[in-house]
MITOR-549680 format. One record per residue (C-alpha): residue in three letters; x, y, z; residue number from 1. Coordinates in nm, 2 decimals, padded with zeros to 4 digits. Example, Ala and Ser with C-alpha at 12.3 -4.5 7.8 and 13.67 -1.06 7.14 Angstrom:
BEGIN
residuo,xx,yy,zz,num
ALA,01.23,-00.45,00.78,1
SER,01.37,-00.11,00.71,2
% end
This chain:
BEGIN
residuo,xx,yy,zz,num
MET,11.34,10.71,10.74,1
SER,11.36,10.38,10.96,2
GLY,11.16,10.19,10.68,3
LYS,11.41,10.25,10.40,4
ARG,11.62,09.95,10.48,5
ASP,11.35,09.75,10.64,6
VAL,11.25,09.69,10.26,7
HIS,11.55,09.44,10.27,8
ALA,11.34,09.19,10.43,9
LEU,11.44,08.82,10.48,10
HIS,11.41,08.62,10.15,11
GLN,11.32,08.26,10.19,12
LEU,11.42,08.00,09.94,13
THR,11.23,07.66,09.97,14
ARG,11.39,07.35,09.85,15
HIS,11.22,06.99,09.90,16
THR,11.48,06.74,10.03,17
GLY,11.34,06.38,10.10,18
GLY,11.01,06.47,10.09,19
LYS,11.05,06.73,10.36,20
VAL,11.04,07.13,10.32,21
LYS,11.39,07.28,10.39,22
ILE,11.36,07.65,10.43,23
TYR,11.67,07.87,10.32,24
LEU,11.68,08.21,10.43,25
PHE,11.84,08.47,10.20,26
ALA,11.91,08.80,10.24,27
LEU,11.63,08.96,10.03,28
LEU,11.29,08.80,09.95,29
VAL,11.20,08.54,09.70,30
GLY,10.87,08.37,09.64,31
PHE,10.70,08.04,09.52,32
ILE,10.41,08.10,09.29,33
CYS,10.21,07.91,09.02,34
PRO,10.17,08.05,08.65,35
ALA,09.78,07.98,08.71,36
TYR,09.80,08.28,08.95,37
ALA,09.99,08.52,08.68,38
GLN,09.82,08.85,08.66,39
THR,09.92,09.23,08.62,40
SER,09.72,09.37,08.89,41
LEU,09.62,09.28,09.28,42
PRO,09.35,09.48,09.50,43
SER,09.49,09.55,09.83,44
SER,09.42,09.81,10.11,45
PHE,09.60,09.98,10.40,46
GLY,09.45,10.17,10.69,47
GLY,09.12,10.13,10.51,48
GLN,09.25,10.24,10.20,49
PRO,09.20,10.04,09.90,50
LEU,09.49,10.00,09.63,51
ASN,09.59,09.83,09.33,52
LEU,09.89,09.67,09.28,53
VAL,10.07,09.61,08.95,54
ILE,10.38,09.36,08.90,55
PRO,10.60,09.33,08.59,56
LYS,10.53,09.16,08.29,57
GLY,10.65,08.78,08.31,58
TYR,10.58,08.77,08.65,59
CYS,10.33,08.60,08.88,60
VAL,10.17,08.67,09.18,61
ILE,10.25,08.45,09.52,62
ASP,09.92,08.30,09.61,63
ARG,09.84,08.34,10.01,64
LYS,09.60,08.03,10.01,65
ASP,09.90,07.83,09.86,66
GLU,10.05,07.60,10.13,67
ILE,10.42,07.71,10.03,68
GLY,10.31,08.05,09.95,69
ALA,10.14,08.08,10.29,70
LEU,10.47,07.98,10.46,71
HIS,10.66,08.24,10.27,72
TYR,10.42,08.53,10.35,73
THR,10.44,08.40,10.74,74
LEU,10.84,08.41,10.72,75
GLN,10.85,08.75,10.55,76
GLU,10.60,08.88,10.81,77
LYS,10.79,08.76,11.09,78
GLY,11.10,08.99,10.96,79
ASN,10.86,09.29,10.92,80
ILE,10.72,09.30,11.24,81
GLY,10.67,09.66,11.37,82
ARG,10.83,09.77,11.04,83
ASN,10.61,09.70,10.73,84
THR,10.28,09.50,10.62,85
VAL,10.39,09.26,10.35,86
ALA,10.12,09.34,10.08,87
MET,10.24,09.10,09.80,88
LEU,10.50,08.85,09.68,89
PHE,10.58,08.77,09.33,90
ALA,10.83,08.60,09.11,91
ASP,10.91,08.53,08.75,92
CYS,10.68,08.26,08.64,93
LYS,10.93,08.08,08.40,94
GLU,11.17,08.04,08.69,95
TRP,10.90,07.91,08.90,96
ALA,10.81,07.65,08.61,97
ARG,11.17,07.52,08.65,98
ARG,11.18,07.54,09.01,99
GLN,10.89,07.28,09.00,100
THR,11.08,07.03,08.78,101
ASP,11.42,07.10,08.99,102
SER,11.44,07.10,09.34,103
SER,11.79,07.26,09.35,104
TYR,11.72,07.55,09.13,105
ILE,11.75,07.89,09.29,106
LEU,11.51,08.15,09.19,107
LYS,11.66,08.46,09.06,108
LYS,11.41,08.70,08.98,109
HIS,11.17,08.79,09.22,110
GLY,11.01,09.10,09.44,111
SER,10.76,09.22,09.70,112
TYR,10.52,09.51,09.77,113
LEU,10.57,09.63,10.14,114
PHE,10.33,09.91,10.31,115
GLN,10.56,10.10,10.60,116
LEU,10.40,10.15,10.92,117
THR,10.44,10.47,11.12,118
LYS,10.60,10.40,11.47,119
GLY,10.48,10.06,11.43,120
ASP,10.12,10.17,11.35,121
VAL,09.89,10.11,11.03,122
LEU,09.83,10.47,10.96,123
LEU,09.80,10.70,10.65,124
LEU,09.99,11.00,10.63,125
PRO,09.83,11.33,10.66,126
ARG,09.66,11.45,10.33,127
ASN,09.87,11.75,10.33,128
PHE,10.20,11.55,10.34,129
THR,10.26,11.51,09.94,130
ARG,10.47,11.26,09.72,131
ALA,10.73,11.53,09.70,132
ASP,10.77,11.56,10.08,133
LEU,10.82,11.19,10.11,134
ILE,11.07,11.18,09.84,135
LYS,11.25,11.50,09.97,136
ALA,11.23,11.32,10.32,137
TYR,11.40,11.00,10.17,138
VAL,11.66,11.18,10.00,139
ASP,11.75,11.40,10.31,140
SER,11.78,11.07,10.53,141
ASP,12.02,10.90,10.28,142
SER,12.24,11.22,10.23,143
LYS,12.27,11.21,10.62,144
ARG,12.35,10.83,10.63,145
SER,12.68,10.77,10.83,146
ALA,13.00,10.54,10.69,147
MET,12.83,10.32,10.93,148
GLY,12.54,10.26,10.76,149
GLU,12.65,09.97,10.55,150
PRO,12.85,09.79,10.83,151
GLU,12.53,09.82,11.04,152
PHE,12.32,09.71,10.82,153
THR,12.52,09.38,10.74,154
LYS,12.58,09.32,11.09,155
GLU,12.19,09.34,11.14,156
LEU,12.15,09.09,10.87,157
LYS,12.42,08.84,10.98,158
ASP,12.24,08.88,11.34,159
ARG,11.90,08.78,11.16,160
LEU,12.08,08.47,10.97,161
ALA,12.24,08.35,11.32,162
ARG,11.90,08.37,11.52,163
ALA,11.73,08.18,11.24,164
THR,11.58,07.83,11.34,165
VAL,11.61,07.69,11.00,166
ASP,11.91,07.61,10.76,167
THR,12.06,07.94,10.61,168
PRO,12.34,08.03,10.35,169
THR,12.64,08.24,10.45,170
LEU,12.65,08.60,10.39,171
ASN,12.99,08.67,10.22,172
GLY,13.14,09.03,10.29,173
SER,12.92,09.31,10.34,174
VAL,12.57,09.41,10.22,175
ASN,12.60,09.70,10.03,176
TYR,12.32,09.98,09.94,177
GLY,12.26,10.34,09.86,178
LEU,12.07,10.59,09.66,179
ILE,12.11,10.53,09.31,180
ASP,11.82,10.77,09.14,181
LYS,11.51,10.96,09.20,182
ASN,11.25,11.13,08.98,183
GLU,10.88,11.30,09.08,184
TYR,10.74,10.97,09.13,185
ALA,11.00,10.77,09.35,186
VAL,11.30,10.72,09.51,187
PHE,11.54,10.41,09.41,188
TRP,11.77,10.24,09.62,189
GLY,12.05,09.97,09.48,190
ILE,12.12,09.67,09.66,191
GLY,12.41,09.43,09.63,192
SER,12.51,09.12,09.87,193
THR,12.67,08.76,09.80,194
PHE,12.55,08.43,09.95,195
GLN,12.72,08.10,09.97,196
TYR,12.47,07.81,09.93,197
PRO,12.59,07.45,09.92,198
GLY,12.80,07.42,09.63,199
GLU,12.68,07.74,09.48,200
VAL,12.75,08.13,09.53,201
VAL,12.49,08.37,09.43,202
ARG,12.56,08.71,09.39,203
VAL,12.21,08.93,09.41,204
THR,12.14,09.29,09.32,205
GLY,11.84,09.47,09.39,206
VAL,11.65,09.78,09.32,207
VAL,11.39,09.92,09.60,208
ALA,11.13,10.19,09.50,209
ALA,10.97,10.40,09.75,210
THR,10.67,10.62,09.67,211
LEU,10.34,10.76,09.83,212
VAL,09.98,10.64,09.70,213
LYS,09.67,10.75,09.84,214
GLN,09.87,10.85,10.15,215
VAL,10.03,10.52,10.21,216
LYS,10.41,10.48,10.20,217
VAL,10.47,10.17,09.94,218
SER,10.78,10.02,09.85,219
ILE,10.86,09.78,09.58,220
ASN,11.13,09.54,09.56,221
LEU,11.29,09.39,09.28,222
TYR,11.58,09.14,09.26,223
ASP,11.80,08.93,09.03,224
SER,12.13,08.78,09.02,225
THR,12.40,08.93,08.83,226
LYS,12.53,08.64,08.65,227
GLY,12.58,08.72,08.26,228
GLN,12.48,09.11,08.35,229
SER,12.73,09.36,08.24,230
ALA,12.50,09.65,08.41,231
PRO,12.30,09.45,08.69,232
PHE,12.11,09.76,08.83,233
LYS,12.02,09.91,08.49,234
HIS,11.77,09.67,08.39,235
LEU,11.61,09.66,08.74,236
LEU,11.61,10.05,08.78,237
GLU,11.43,10.05,08.41,238
GLN,11.18,09.81,08.53,239
GLN,11.11,10.02,08.88,240
LYS,11.08,10.34,08.68,241
ASP,10.79,10.15,08.47,242
LEU,10.64,10.00,08.77,243
THR,10.60,10.30,08.99,244
THR,10.45,10.48,08.69,245
ARG,10.22,10.19,08.62,246
LEU,10.13,10.18,09.02,247
LEU,10.04,10.56,09.02,248
LEU,09.82,10.51,08.71,249
ALA,09.62,10.23,08.85,250
ASN,09.53,10.44,09.16,251
GLN,09.43,10.79,09.03,252
% end
């Protein structure tokens, strides 16, 4: 499935330096939000189909009307042209509060909702195509992924960073990803990558959940740093399983 790797869209870190906004492209997606916009659900739509999106507890929705938030949506959308519609960005509310008082702080906990396009178009899947069909398609696709899958994706990401017109961190080593779990509601991939910022190395893990909601291919992306965690994928996977369950319940 072409959209599987596309969920790892460019992640932007914004820092304020000397009164100017400086953008740092990261491997995944980070957002900037205000606790005032904290909520547990957000209405959205795709191809005329209304959906209700839910976010993890303790996270805040990034506001598209916010100046910095709008910038992040724009950059994220550029990285997903022809692949996905960026439905929603969100990040940990406490981290954002710290970020507002410390311009050097790099957000660790963040995520996004993406709606996958079909051959570049905003199309709903046929009504006879079930969630089980989509899960099977993803699993079958992953099982056929060649040994070139990870190096290929790493090269793609490095190329994106090289083409960026703004300051970027350095990708250290390879980006590792693969199917780590599945259930009747979704499939789950794990992602791991390391980035070098000025004076700081950040190891990031992510778990991506993909499911079908009202004939819309939806991916939920959750990321965190591995610092101080003995099992970095475990808590993200648990969050994703809870989140996909809540998402499907919110759209019954």
